KOLRO-792527 format. One record per residue (C-alpha): x, y, z; chain; residue in three letters. Coordinates in Angstrom, 1 decimal, padded with zeros to 4 digits, always signed. Layout:
<pts>
- X|Y|Z|A|ALA
...
</pts>
This chain:
<pts>
- +000.5|-000.2|+000.2|A|MET
- +003.2|+002.3|+000.3|A|LYS
- +004.2|+002.1|-002.8|A|LYS
- +000.6|+002.6|-004.7|A|VAL
- +000.9|+005.8|-002.4|A|THR
- +003.9|+007.0|-003.6|A|ILE
- +003.0|+006.2|-006.9|A|LEU
- +000.2|+007.9|-006.9|A|LEU
- +002.1|+010.7|-005.0|A|ALA
- +004.1|+011.0|-008.7|A|ALA
- +001.5|+011.3|-010.8|A|VAL
- -000.3|+014.1|-008.6|A|PHE
- +003.0|+015.4|-008.6|A|ALA
- +003.5|+015.6|-012.7|A|VAL
- -000.3|+016.8|-013.4|A|ALA
- +000.7|+020.2|-011.2|A|LEU
- +004.0|+021.0|-012.4|A|THR
- +002.4|+019.8|-016.0|A|GLY
- +006.1|+018.4|-016.6|A|LYS
- +006.1|+014.7|-018.5|A|VAL
- +009.8|+013.4|-018.7|A|THR
- +008.4|+011.3|-021.9|A|ALA
- +007.0|+012.8|-024.3|A|GLN
- +005.9|+011.0|-028.0|A|ALA
- +006.0|+013.2|-030.9|A|ASN
- +003.9|+012.9|-033.5|A|PRO
- +005.4|+012.0|-037.3|A|ALA
- +004.5|+014.7|-039.7|A|SER
- +006.4|+015.6|-043.2|A|ASP
- +005.7|+019.0|-045.9|A|SER
- +006.5|+020.5|-049.4|A|GLU
- +006.2|+023.9|-050.3|A|VAL
- +004.4|+025.1|-053.6|A|ILE
- +005.5|+028.0|-055.2|A|THR
- +002.9|+030.4|-056.8|A|ILE
- +003.4|+032.7|-058.7|A|THR
- +001.6|+036.1|-060.4|A|ALA
- +002.6|+037.8|-064.0|A|ASN
- +000.8|+040.8|-064.4|A|LEU
- +001.3|+041.8|-067.7|A|ASN
- +000.4|+044.9|-069.3|A|THR
- -002.6|+044.7|-072.3|A|THR
- -002.3|+047.8|-074.6|A|LEU
- -004.9|+047.7|-077.5|A|ALA
- -005.3|+051.1|-079.3|A|LEU
- -008.7|+051.0|-081.5|A|THR
- -008.5|+054.3|-084.6|A|LEU
- -010.0|+054.5|-087.4|A|ASP
- -007.7|+054.8|-089.8|A|ASN
- -009.2|+056.0|-093.5|A|SER
- -007.3|+058.6|-094.8|A|GLY
- -008.1|+062.3|-095.0|A|ILE
- -008.3|+064.1|-098.0|A|LEU
- -007.7|+067.6|-098.4|A|PHE
- -009.3|+069.1|-101.3|A|GLU
- -007.7|+072.7|-102.2|A|PHE
- -009.8|+074.4|-104.9|A|ASN
- -009.9|+078.1|-103.9|A|THR
- -007.8|+081.5|-102.6|A|LEU
- -009.2|+081.1|-099.2|A|ASP
- -008.6|+077.0|-099.0|A|ASP
- -004.8|+078.3|-099.5|A|TYR
- -005.0|+081.2|-097.3|A|ASN
- -007.1|+080.1|-094.9|A|ASN
- -006.4|+076.0|-094.8|A|GLY
- -008.9|+073.3|-094.4|A|LEU
- -010.4|+071.4|-091.1|A|GLY
- -010.1|+073.0|-087.7|A|SER
- -010.9|+071.3|-083.9|A|ASN
- -014.5|+070.1|-084.5|A|GLY
- -014.5|+070.2|-088.2|A|GLY
- -014.7|+067.6|-090.7|A|ASP
- -011.2|+066.0|-090.7|A|TYR
- -011.7|+063.5|-088.3|A|SER
- -010.5|+059.9|-086.9|A|SER
- -012.5|+058.2|-083.9|A|ASN
- -010.1|+056.6|-081.5|A|GLY
- -009.9|+054.8|-078.1|A|SER
- -007.4|+053.0|-076.0|A|VAL
- -007.7|+050.1|-073.6|A|SER
- -005.4|+049.3|-071.4|A|SER
- -004.5|+047.6|-068.2|A|THR
- -001.5|+050.0|-067.2|A|SER
- -001.3|+054.1|-067.8|A|ASN
- -000.5|+055.0|-071.2|A|TRP
- +000.3|+058.3|-073.9|A|GLN
- -000.1|+058.3|-077.3|A|LEU
- +001.7|+060.1|-079.6|A|GLY
- +002.2|+060.5|-083.4|A|PHE
- +005.0|+060.4|-086.4|A|VAL
- +005.9|+061.3|-089.6|A|ALA
- +007.3|+058.2|-090.9|A|THR
- +007.3|+059.2|-094.0|A|THR
- +008.2|+062.9|-096.3|A|PRO
- +004.9|+065.2|-097.0|A|PHE
- +005.8|+063.9|-100.5|A|THR
- +004.3|+065.4|-104.3|A|ASN
- +003.4|+062.5|-106.9|A|GLU
- +006.5|+063.9|-108.6|A|ASP
- +009.1|+061.3|-106.2|A|GLY
- +011.1|+064.4|-105.0|A|THR
- +009.2|+067.7|-104.2|A|THR
- +008.4|+067.3|-100.0|A|THR
- +005.7|+069.8|-098.8|A|MET
- +007.1|+071.3|-094.8|A|PRO
- +005.2|+068.7|-092.7|A|MET
- +004.7|+071.0|-090.1|A|ASP
- +001.4|+072.4|-092.7|A|ASN
- -000.3|+069.3|-090.9|A|LEU
- -001.8|+069.4|-087.6|A|GLY
- -004.1|+067.9|-085.5|A|VAL
- -005.8|+068.4|-082.1|A|THR
- -007.8|+066.4|-079.7|A|VAL
- -011.2|+066.0|-078.0|A|THR
- -011.3|+063.9|-075.1|A|TRP
- -014.3|+061.9|-074.8|A|ASN
- -013.7|+059.1|-072.0|A|GLY
- -014.3|+058.9|-068.2|A|SER
- -010.6|+059.0|-067.3|A|ASN
- -008.4|+061.6|-066.8|A|THR
- -005.1|+062.5|-069.2|A|ILE
- -003.6|+065.4|-070.3|A|ASP
- -004.3|+066.6|-073.5|A|ASN
- -001.4|+068.2|-075.0|A|ASN
- -003.4|+068.7|-078.0|A|ALA
- -006.1|+071.3|-076.7|A|ASP
- -004.4|+073.2|-079.7|A|ASN
- -003.2|+072.2|-083.2|A|ALA
- -000.3|+070.1|-082.4|A|LEU
- +002.3|+070.4|-086.2|A|ALA
- +002.9|+067.0|-087.6|A|LEU
- +007.0|+066.8|-086.8|A|GLU
- +009.4|+064.1|-087.8|A|ASP
- +009.9|+063.3|-084.9|A|GLN
- +007.5|+061.8|-082.2|A|GLU
- +005.2|+064.0|-080.6|A|ARG
- +002.6|+063.3|-077.4|A|ILE
- -000.9|+063.8|-078.3|A|LEU
- -002.4|+062.0|-075.0|A|ILE
- -000.8|+061.9|-071.8|A|ASP
- -001.5|+060.5|-068.3|A|HIS
- -001.9|+063.1|-065.8|A|ASN
- +000.8|+062.2|-063.4|A|GLY
- -001.8|+061.5|-060.6|A|THR
- -004.7|+059.9|-062.3|A|ASN
- -004.7|+056.6|-063.7|A|SER
- -005.8|+056.1|-067.3|A|ASN
- -006.0|+052.8|-067.1|A|ALA
- -009.5|+051.4|-068.7|A|GLY
- -011.7|+050.1|-071.3|A|ASP
- -012.9|+051.6|-074.1|A|ASP
- -015.6|+053.6|-073.1|A|ASP
- -012.7|+055.0|-069.9|A|ALA
- -010.0|+056.5|-072.9|A|ASN
- -011.9|+057.5|-075.7|A|SER
- -011.3|+060.3|-078.2|A|PHE
- -011.6|+062.1|-081.8|A|THR
- -008.0|+063.0|-083.3|A|ILE
- -009.4|+066.6|-085.8|A|TYR
- -007.2|+067.0|-088.7|A|TRP
- -006.2|+070.1|-090.7|A|GLU
- -004.2|+071.7|-093.1|A|MET
- -002.8|+075.7|-093.8|A|GLY
- -004.8|+076.8|-090.9|A|THR
- -001.4|+078.4|-089.3|A|GLN
- -003.1|+077.3|-086.0|A|ASN
- -001.4|+076.3|-082.5|A|GLY
- +002.3|+075.4|-084.1|A|ASP
- +001.6|+074.8|-087.2|A|MET
- +003.7|+076.4|-090.2|A|ASN
- +002.9|+080.4|-089.7|A|GLY
- +002.9|+081.3|-093.8|A|ALA
- -000.1|+079.7|-095.8|A|SER
- -000.2|+077.6|-098.8|A|LEU
- -000.6|+080.2|-101.3|A|PHE
- +002.5|+082.2|-099.5|A|ASP
- +004.8|+079.2|-099.7|A|GLN
- +003.9|+078.7|-103.2|A|ASP
- +004.3|+075.6|-103.5|A|LEU
- +004.7|+073.3|-106.5|A|LYS
- +001.1|+071.7|-107.3|A|LYS
- +000.2|+068.3|-107.4|A|GLY
- -001.0|+065.7|-104.3|A|ALA
- +001.3|+065.2|-101.7|A|TYR
- +001.3|+062.2|-099.7|A|GLN
- +002.8|+061.4|-095.6|A|VAL
- +002.5|+058.5|-093.2|A|ALA
- +001.4|+058.6|-089.6|A|VAL
- +002.1|+056.4|-087.3|A|GLU
- +000.1|+056.8|-083.8|A|PHE
- +002.0|+055.1|-080.7|A|ILE
- +001.1|+054.1|-078.3|A|LEU
- +002.9|+053.3|-075.1|A|THR
- +002.9|+052.9|-071.3|A|GLU
- +003.7|+054.9|-068.8|A|VAL
- +006.0|+053.7|-065.9|A|LEU
</pts>
């Protein structure tokens, strides 16, 4: 009986102190899976790329030019993007006469942009912006608000004008420049770029 009492006292002491000298550790195993998420940029420019034809017939046409902001010569466009963006334009060829050699100063051609979307942007073409052989930014990210979004959030209209002397276009009228008569053509590229 004395042994049972000592054994019960020892078990009771261990229970009170919470110490157990011999514990069994459960078996375990593990594996690690790495998860990667690639957040890729998507940029899509939709632009009516129908050709624009300016017909200069009268002395007024030559003196005052054709086209204006809100006028008849226009191209509708929009941007769908998962990131901030800017839109520029550049002449990719000289403004060349049908004779293949005579050229016209490309700053006789200009554009204005009317913003129709719900996003906030910087419109660098509120006034006529002349065409150059170096890219010029028409629509830009404003540095604060995101302009990522769908076509409805990023829609615009480009208005073309030629010989109007507006904005930073050529200051001399087409009449005063006395250009060789005939058809002149220039290729204009619009470039959509992510803004980081």
